[in-house]
C-alpha positions in Angstrom: -14.7 -22.3 9.3 -17.7 -22.8 11.5 -18.6 -19.9 14.1 -18.1 -21.4 17.3 -14.4 -22.0 16.0 -14.0 -18.4 15.4 -15.3 -17.2 18.7 -12.8 -19.9 20.1 -10.1 -18.3 18.6 -11.1 -14.4 18.4 -13.0 -14.1 21.5 -11.6 -16.3 24.0 -9.0 -14.9 26.5 -9.2 -12.7 29.8 -8.2 -9.0 27.9 -10.9 -7.3 30.7 -7.5 -6.7 33.4 -6.0 -3.6 33.6 -2.0 -4.3 34.6 -0.4 -0.9 35.2 1.8 -0.1 32.2 4.1 2.5 31.4 2.9 2.8 28.1 -0.4 2.4 26.8 -0.8 1.6 22.6 -3.9 2.4 21.2 -4.4 0.8 17.3 -6.0 2.1 15.0 -9.1 2.4 12.9 -11.3 4.2 10.5 -12.6 7.3 11.9 -16.0 6.7 12.0 -15.2 3.5 14.4 -12.4 5.7 16.5 -15.1 6.5 19.4 -15.3 2.5 20.0 -11.6 1.9 20.7 -11.5 5.2 22.3 -13.9 4.6 25.0 -11.9 1.3 25.8 -8.7 3.4 26.3 -10.0 5.6 28.0 -11.9 3.3 30.4 -8.2 1.7 30.7 -6.6 5.2 31.7 -9.5 6.5 34.2 -9.1 3.0 35.9 -5.0 3.8 36.4 -3.8 1.5 34.0 -1.5 4.5 32.4 -0.2 7.8 32.5 0.1 7.8 28.3 -1.5 6.4 25.4 0.1 6.1 22.1 -2.7 6.5 19.4 -1.4 5.1 16.5 -2.7 5.2 12.9 -1.8 7.6 9.7 -4.9 8.6 7.5 -5.4 5.1 5.9 -9.0 5.0 4.9 -9.5 8.5 4.8 -6.7 9.7 3.3 -7.6 13.2 4.7 -7.4 12.3 8.3 -5.0 10.3 10.4 -6.5 8.0 12.4 -4.5 8.8 15.8 -6.0 12.5 15.7 -9.1 11.2 15.3 -8.8 8.8 18.6 -7.2 11.4 20.6 -10.2 13.9 19.9 -12.5 11.1 21.1 -10.2 10.1 24.4 -9.9 14.0 24.5 -14.2 13.9 24.8 -13.8 11.1 27.3 -12.0 12.6 29.8 -8.4 11.8 29.3 -5.8 14.6 29.1 -4.3 16.1 25.9 -1.2 15.5 27.9 -1.6 12.3 28.5 -2.0 11.1 24.8 0.5 10.9 21.9 -0.3 10.9 18.4 1.8 8.4 16.6 0.6 9.2 12.7 2.7 6.9 10.7 1.4 3.6 10.9 -0.7 2.1 8.1 -1.5 -1.3 10.0 -1.1 -3.4 13.4 2.4 -4.2 12.8 3.1 -0.9 12.3 1.3 0.1 15.6 3.5 -1.7 17.3 7.6 -0.3 15.6 6.2 3.3 15.2 5.1 3.5 19.0 7.9 2.3 20.0 9.7 4.6 18.5 7.5 7.5 20.1 7.8 5.6 23.2 11.8 5.2 22.5 11.8 9.4 21.8 10.8 9.9 25.4 12.6 7.5 27.5 15.1 5.1 28.0 13.6 1.9 26.6 15.4 -0.3 28.8 13.8 1.3 31.7 10.2 0.5 30.1 8.7 -2.5 32.2 4.8 -2.6 30.9 3.4 -2.1 27.7 -0.4 -2.7 27.1 -1.9 -3.2 23.5 -5.5 -1.8 23.4 -7.9 -2.5 20.9 -11.4 -3.9 19.8 -12.2 -7.7 21.0 -12.2 -9.2 17.5 -8.2 -7.1 17.2 -7.1 -8.1 20.5 -5.5 -11.4 19.8 -3.5 -10.5 16.4 -2.2 -7.1 17.5 -1.3 -8.4 21.0 0.5 -11.4 19.5 2.3 -9.0 17.1 3.3 -6.8 20.1 5.1 -9.8 21.4 7.1 -10.5 18.4 7.5 -6.8 17.8 8.8 -5.3 21.1 11.5 -5.7 23.3 11.0 -8.9 24.7 12.2 -7.9 28.6 9.2 -5.8 28.3 6.3 -7.5 29.4 3.2 -7.3 27.0 -0.7 -7.1 27.9 -3.8 -7.0 26.1 -6.7 -4.7 27.1 -10.2 -4.3 25.9 -13.6 -4.4 26.4 -17.4 -5.8 24.8 -15.9 -9.6 24.1 -19.6 -10.5 24.6 -21.3 -8.0 22.6 -18.8 -8.6 19.5 -19.0 -12.4 20.0 -22.9 -12.2 19.5 -22.9 -9.3 17.2 -20.6 -10.4 14.7 -22.4 -13.0 12.9 -25.2 -10.5 11.9 -23.6 -6.6 11.5 -21.9 -6.4 8.5 -18.8 -4.5 9.6 -17.7 -6.8 12.4 -18.4 -9.6 10.1 -16.2 -8.2 7.9 -13.4 -7.6 10.2 -13.6 -10.8 11.6 -13.3 -12.5 8.2 -10.3 -10.9 8.0 -8.7 -11.3 11.4 -9.2 -15.1 10.5 -7.4 -14.6 7.0 -4.7 -13.1 8.5 -4.0 -14.9 11.7 -4.3 -17.9 9.4 -1.3 -16.3 7.0 0.7 -15.7 10.3 0.2 -19.2 11.6 1.1 -21.0 8.2 4.2 -19.0 8.5 4.9 -19.9 11.7 5.0 -16.4 12.8 2.6 -17.0 15.5 2.5 -20.5 17.7 -0.1 -19.2 20.4 -3.0 -19.7 18.2 -4.1 -22.6 16.3 -6.0 -22.1 13.1 
């Protein structure tokens, strides 16, 4: 697939608008990249996007530390109060980021009173994370996506090894989801 088509699939759309939400779900990532996603979530929090961030992620790539703990540590460093962060340590992938975060929400409130949830992640990952949230979370909840740095990742994925690998993986997974009929709003 050509890079222009990949750019169109992964890096189009407006995900920089802050919609005040009851909860934000911050998708996990390897500990060495937690600062990237935490910075996006901290910005969302500081702009009054939510009062509660669910940092989701098990010990996936580094079996000695849960991704949620790394995310929370970075969020706190960036000025988000500890009390505003819920650690969700059971999710091993994006699907589980959504389902396990839903469990955490249900532990804390009547889910029927939740109106808005915002999914927060990096630009290359926002389309899949948002699509899965819309499939897996209750349909009466409005689901929003938020990210920052789209133009930077659009430019850098072609030369940055980490981003290049992530982008190729996203396209592969989105293609599988599309071919299985799980997602319809993204054409691969």
